Structure formats: C-alpha cells, structure tokens
C-alpha positions in Angstrom: 81.4 100.0 108.1 79.0 97.5 106.7 81.5 94.1 105.6 79.4 92.0 103.4 79.8 88.5 103.4 81.4 87.0 100.3 80.0 83.6 98.8 82.8 81.2 99.6 83.0 78.3 96.7 83.2 74.8 97.7 86.5 73.5 97.8 88.1 77.0 96.7 90.1 76.8 99.7 89.4 80.7 101.0 89.5 81.0 104.6 85.6 81.8 105.8 86.9 84.2 108.5 89.1 87.0 106.3 87.8 85.8 102.5 91.4 85.5 101.7 92.6 89.2 102.7 94.4 88.2 105.8 92.8 90.5 108.0 89.2 89.7 110.1 87.4 92.6 111.3 85.8 92.5 114.8 84.7 95.5 117.0 86.1 97.3 120.0 85.3 100.5 122.2 88.1 103.1 121.8 86.9 106.3 122.9 87.6 106.9 126.6 87.1 110.5 126.9 83.6 111.0 126.6 80.8 108.6 125.2 82.5 104.9 124.4 81.9 104.3 120.8 82.0 100.9 119.3 84.2 100.8 115.9 85.1 98.1 113.7 88.9 97.4 113.8 91.1 94.9 112.0 93.5 92.1 113.1 95.3 89.4 111.2 93.3 86.6 110.4 93.2 83.9 113.1 92.2 81.5 110.9 94.9 81.4 108.7 97.9 83.2 110.4 100.4 81.0 108.5 99.8 83.4 105.4 99.1 86.3 106.4 102.3 88.4 106.0 102.0 87.2 102.5 99.1 89.5 102.0 100.5 92.7 103.5 101.8 94.9 101.1 101.4 98.1 103.6 105.1 98.2 104.3 104.5 98.4 107.9 107.5 97.3 109.9 107.0 93.6 111.3 106.7 95.2 114.8 103.7 97.4 114.3 102.2 94.8 112.1 99.1 93.9 114.3 98.9 97.8 115.2 95.5 99.4 115.4 94.3 102.4 117.4 92.7 100.2 120.4 96.5 98.9 121.4 98.0 102.4 121.6 98.0 103.0 125.3 97.7 106.9 125.5 97.8 106.6 129.2 101.5 105.4 129.1 102.8 109.0 129.4 103.3 110.8 132.8 101.7 113.7 131.0 97.8 113.7 130.0 97.7 113.6 126.2 94.0 113.0 125.9 93.7 115.6 123.3 95.6 113.9 121.2 93.5 110.7 121.3 90.5 112.7 120.6 92.3 114.0 117.5 93.1 110.3 116.8 89.7 109.6 117.2 88.2 112.3 115.5 90.2 111.2 112.2 88.4 107.7 112.7 85.2 108.7 113.2 85.4 111.6 111.1 87.1 110.9 108.3 85.0 112.1 105.6 85.6 115.5 106.8 89.3 115.0 107.1 89.3 114.1 103.6 86.8 116.4 102.4 89.6 118.9 103.6 92.4 116.9 102.7 93.8 117.3 106.2 96.9 114.5 107.8 98.8 114.1 110.7 102.1 115.7 111.5 103.3 113.8 114.6 107.0 114.9 116.3 108.8 115.1 119.2 112.6 115.4 119.2 113.3 112.1 122.0 113.2 108.7 119.9 111.1 105.8 120.7 108.4 108.4 122.2 105.6 106.6 120.0 105.6 108.4 117.1 105.7 105.6 114.6 103.4 103.4 116.5 100.7 106.0 117.0 100.8 106.6 113.1 100.8 102.9 112.1 98.1 102.4 114.4 95.9 105.2 113.0 96.6 103.9 109.6 95.8 100.8 109.7 92.3 101.3 111.7 92.1 104.2 109.3 92.7 101.4 106.2 90.4 98.6 107.4 87.4 101.1 108.3 87.3 103.1 105.2 88.6 100.6 103.0 91.5 102.4 101.8 94.8 101.7 100.1 97.4 102.4 103.0 101.2 102.4 102.3 104.2 103.4 104.5 107.4 104.1 104.0 110.3 105.6 105.5 111.6 109.0 104.2 115.2 107.5 103.7 113.6 104.4 101.7 111.5 106.6 99.4 114.5 108.9 98.7 116.4 105.5 97.8 113.5 103.9 95.9 113.0 107.4 93.8 116.9 107.2 92.9 116.3 103.2 92.2 113.5 104.4 89.5 115.8 107.0 87.5 117.8 103.9 86.3 114.9 101.6 85.7 114.7 100.1 82.2 112.4 101.1 79.9 109.0 99.0 80.9 110.0 98.5 84.1 107.5 99.2 87.6 108.5 102.5 89.0 108.3 101.3 92.9 108.2 105.1 94.4 104.7 105.6 92.5 102.6 103.9 95.0 103.8 106.3 97.2 102.5 109.5 95.4 99.3 107.9 94.3 98.0 105.8 97.5 95.0 107.2 99.1 97.0 107.1 103.0 100.6 107.4 103.5 102.8 107.1 106.5 105.6 108.8 105.8 107.9 108.2 108.6 110.9 109.8 109.6 110.6 113.1 107.6 114.1 115.3 107.9 116.2 112.3 108.2 117.2 112.2 104.6 120.4 113.5 103.5 119.6 116.6 102.1 120.6 117.4 98.2 118.9 119.4 96.1 117.3 116.5 93.9 115.9 115.1 97.2 114.1 118.2 98.3 112.8 118.5 94.9 111.4 115.0 95.0 109.7 115.6 98.3 108.1 118.6 96.9 107.1 116.3 94.2 105.6 114.0 96.2 103.9 116.4 98.6 102.4 118.2 95.8 101.2 115.2 94.1 99.6 114.1 97.4 97.5 117.2 97.8 96.8 117.8 94.4 95.2 114.1 93.9 93.3 113.6 97.5 95.9 112.1 99.0 96.0 111.7 103.3 99.0 111.7 104.6 100.4 111.0 108.1 103.9 112.5 109.3 106.5 111.3 111.8 109.8 113.3 112.5 111.9 114.2 115.3 111.8 118.0 114.2 109.4 120.7 114.3 108.4 121.5 110.8 109.9 125.1 111.7 113.1 123.0 111.4 112.2 120.6 108.5 115.4 120.2 105.7 112.9 120.3 103.3 111.8 123.2 100.3 110.1 125.8 101.7 107.5 125.1 99.0 106.9 121.6 100.5 107.2 122.7 104.5 104.4 125.3 103.3 102.1 122.5 102.3 102.9 120.1 105.0 101.8 122.6 107.2 98.4 123.8 105.2 97.7 120.1 105.1 98.2 118.6 108.6 97.2 119.0 111.8 100.3 119.3 113.8 100.6 117.0 117.1 103.8 117.0 119.6 104.2 114.0 121.4 105.3 114.0 125.0 109.1 114.3 125.3 109.5 111.2 127.0 110.9 107.5 125.6 108.2 104.7 126.3 110.3 102.3 124.4 112.7 103.1 127.4 110.1 102.7 129.6 109.1 99.4 128.3 112.0 98.0 128.1 113.0 98.8 131.9 109.9 97.4 132.9 110.7 94.0 130.5 113.7 93.9 132.3 112.6 94.5 135.4 109.5 91.8 135.3 112.8 89.1 133.8 114.9 90.1 136.6 112.4 89.3 139.2 111.3 86.2 137.6 115.1 84.7 137.6 115.2 86.1 141.1 112.0 84.1 142.4 113.7 81.0 140.7 116.9 81.2 142.7 115.5 81.6 146.0 
C-alpha cells in the first residue's frame, strides 16, 4: 500500500505523523509459516495520542483499540492453528481476490474467551488500513437495538443502523446471541443480503456453529456462501492470560514480602 505524504500548511496544527487521521503507518513482518513478508500496518498515532480516540468511529471496543494482526499470538494455543493464521494472512495479501469473490470469515467456538472477537478486530483493523476500507464493528444485539431505534426516529433523522449495511468491511460480533424474534430474523436477513448484493465483506463471530444459528434459513445460507468458516480451539485464552497475570502479581508481592 502506498502512503502519499500530505502537505502540511504552516500553522495548520495538523499532525505531521498521522495527518489528522489518528493513525500512523508502520511496517512489520507477520508471516511465520513460510517466507516472511513485510506489510503495512497501523497503530494509534504516537505524536497526538490525546485526540486519537475522537478520530475513531469504527466501534471497535476500547480493549481492542490498538489491535492489529501483528499483535495476535497464534502460538498461544495448545493446538496448532497455523492454518487459521494462513487464512488470515491470505485475506490480507490476497484481498482483491477475496473481494472479487465476496468472501469474508465466520469465526466461531463454543468457548467464551477463545480469541474470536480479538482475532476479528486484529484482522479488520489491519485490512482497514492496508486497503483503505471503511470498517465498522457492532455486536448482533447492538445492531438489532439500533434497527429498533431507527423505527422510532423522526422524519429526517439519521438512521444509525445504515452504516453497518453500507460499510465495505463489517465485524458482526456474537451473532446468535440476539433475542430470537421474527422481526429480528428479518433484519439480520436484510443486513446480510444487502451486504452481499452490494459487495460488502463481513467477518462474523459466534459461539454457535452455522448449523445451530438462530437466524432465518435464507440468512444462514448467505452466511455460509459468503464466509470461510474458522473454528477456534475450544480453550479460553482470556482465562489463561488472567491466570498468568495473577501468578505474576502473586510472585511479585511474595518477593516484596520476603
């Protein structure tokens, strides 16, 4: 990806590093299985960190704000997930082909804390910056809530759910956790169908296999057709990391008390 320098007007106050975007570009080698490849990634601007959150409208959770694919530890699991890493790397390097075929991802596992959402955010943020995409993140329940609010809006008011239908790249998190009502099934069908028909790429995460999703059969068919399905290991990396942090803290206070 080429990043053209934008001229800075004297006295404009615009950051010379991120040019007002809140992000700076850096290079990193990310492919560990095969020939290393250097790619462009983004991180919050180190020159104007005070204003950076105001620039971010993606909806990515605060805990994952700095996520990118270089930060996801594919070796943290007890099983080999190198094929998952290769799929994610392909989506980065071969995005034009993925885009041409309208392919996204469906990342699932039954175990909470297995890294589904974090992986989706790492990949989506990297794709957004590497390919200059409009990206949004929303949970399925929050999307349904926004759609419900849109029914009540006054004439002329903005439909805040529309951006999730029209953005180029969407992370639809935790699909299957929404309350199962007919109008909600219809709205999820409307979302997936619109995105497929208009060239949107979607990364889904779920605690359910596609066969068990509580969505309209038409929606399920479209998700399966438009997604490469990835099953994460059934282990909680969140719990493992919390235990490591507890052990580290305990060790430090025991040393201090010795």
